[in-house]
N, C-alpha and C positions, 0 to 999 in steps of 0.2 A: 513551798507563799509564792506568791506572786513576785513579781519586782516590780517595780515603780517606776510609774512613770516618771520623765525626766517632762519637767517644773520649760515651760515654753519660752523658748527664748534660751535656754544655759542650755553651753557644748556639752555635746554629748563625748563622750571619751571612749577614742580607737584603740581597740584591742592593738596591742603589742605587734609587729611587723615578728613574721615568719622567718625560722632560723635560715640565712643563705648567699650567696654572694651578692653583693652591693647591683642594686642597677643603677647603669649606666646611662646618661642626659645624649640623646639623640649627637651629633655629631653638627654643631654650623658652620653653617654654608656663610660664606664668606660675599657679600653686599659684590655686588656688580659699576663698575665705578659709573655714575651718575650718567644718561647722554649730553647733557653736556660737558660735563667734561670730552667726552667726547670730538665735540664739533671744536667744543675749544686751541684742543692735538690740533686739527687738521686745520685750519684758522693757522695759526704755526707756523706749522707745518711748507704751508701755503707759502707763506708770507716771509718763511727761512732763508725760501730754494727760488722766489722772488728778488730774493735782496743779492744771494750770488751769483742769483747771469744776469742782475742785473751791476755787480762789480764785473764779473768777467767781460761785457761789451764794454761798461765804460773802461779797462785794462788797453781789451787789442784795439775802439779810438781815440785812448792818446799810443800808441806803440804806430799808426798807422795804416797803408798798405801802399806807401809808393813803395815804385824797387828801389835796391845802396843805391848810391852811386861809386863812382869806380873811373879810378884817374889812372889814365891809361902813356906812363912819362910819351915824352916825345911831343907830343899834340898839338902846339898852339907858336903862336906869334912868335913870342920868346926865342927857339929854340930854331928857327927856321922852317918847320911844317907847317901843315897847312889849314890844322885844327881849332875848334874852337872850344878853353876850359878857358879856366884864372888857374894860374903857375902854372903853366906848359904843360896842360896835360890832357886832353879829349873829352867832359861826361857823358858816361855808355851810360843810355835810360834816360835823356836829356833829351834827346828825338821823341819818346813817348811825356814827357811832359811840355816835347808844345805841340802833341800831336791831344791830348788833354786838354791841353791852353782855346786851342782853335773849337773844341768841340761847345768846352764852356762859356766862351762869345757866340759859336752860335745860339748856342738855346736858347744867350741873354736875349738877341735876337729876333730870335721867334718868341721869345717874350713878351718884348717892345711892340712886334706888327701886333701883339694881340691886344697886346696892352690899350693903342693907341690906333691902328685901327691902318694901318700902313709904317712901313717895313724903313731900320734907320736907312739917318745917310751916312758919308763915308765924318763928318765930321760927331756924327752921335756915338761909333767906332769906336770909344780911346779912349785911356784909362781913366780920365775926367770927367768924358762926356755922357750920356743919358744913357745909355745899356749899361752899364757897369750900374746901376739905381734895381739890376735882374741879377746881377749875383751876388756869394757872401764877400765875395772879395776878386777881383783884377788878375787876372792869373801872370803870376813871374814869368818872366825870359832865361835857364837855367844859368846859359850861356854867360850870359852879365848877371845874375840876382836883381835885376831892377822886372815893372810891371812888360809885359809882353808888350810892342805898339806898331803900331803897321810903322811896319819898311819893306824893308829886304832880308834886313842882316836874318840869321840865323839865328832865331828865338823868339823872330818877330813876326810879324803873321800880314797879310793883305786881302783886304776885304775889296767886294763888288758885292755894290744893290740887289736886292733881287729882280726879276723879269718876269712877266707872265708865263704860261703854264698854256695858253688858252683862253679865250672866252667863259670866262665862269668858271679858272681855275685856279688851284691855286700859285703860288707866286712861291720864284722859285730863286735862294742864294744862297753865295759860295763865303765861306773863312777859310784863307792858306793857308796855315801853320808851314814855313820854310824851314826848315829836317836840315839841319851837322852838313850832310853829306850837297847839299842843292836843288834836295829836293823836296818839296810840295807834299805838306797832308791837307787835305782836303774836306770838310767840315761840310754840311746843306743844311741848313736852316729855310725853312714850309711856312709862307702863312695864306 
């Protein structure tokens, strides 16, 4: 006898599966994180690194880079010595501060000349003079803890106006920082 044809659209029964081992589904491969996640992680790492570098720079800024000051006993006038200092000692490292102050004043004199087209006068080169506007802070005399001033005492300075180096050439001036041993540190400025 002939088998009947099932009606169109009627489900056809599947034959039962042959006996045997169960068929395993293929292993699932984990999805890779999207590219946007990798970009976000990279940006976060760069920002973290920049923050660490900024914090380290701030710590170095706060620590400063000036040499430590050491007081040598018996060097001051109070004890009959010839040194300059506070409380009977001479400050080692003060001469470096005088030299740095003379350099700072010389740079400000050069900036003054660049701004106005002529060199500063003796009256301009004082803590209250016109040259001071070209500094963030006027340098301090390390032996008196007062602003460096025109004068002959250690830690103060002498300013010489610039003279022409010749026709069509630049002008050259000097700031002499007076050191504790009586010698001078010479800082030049040009314009």
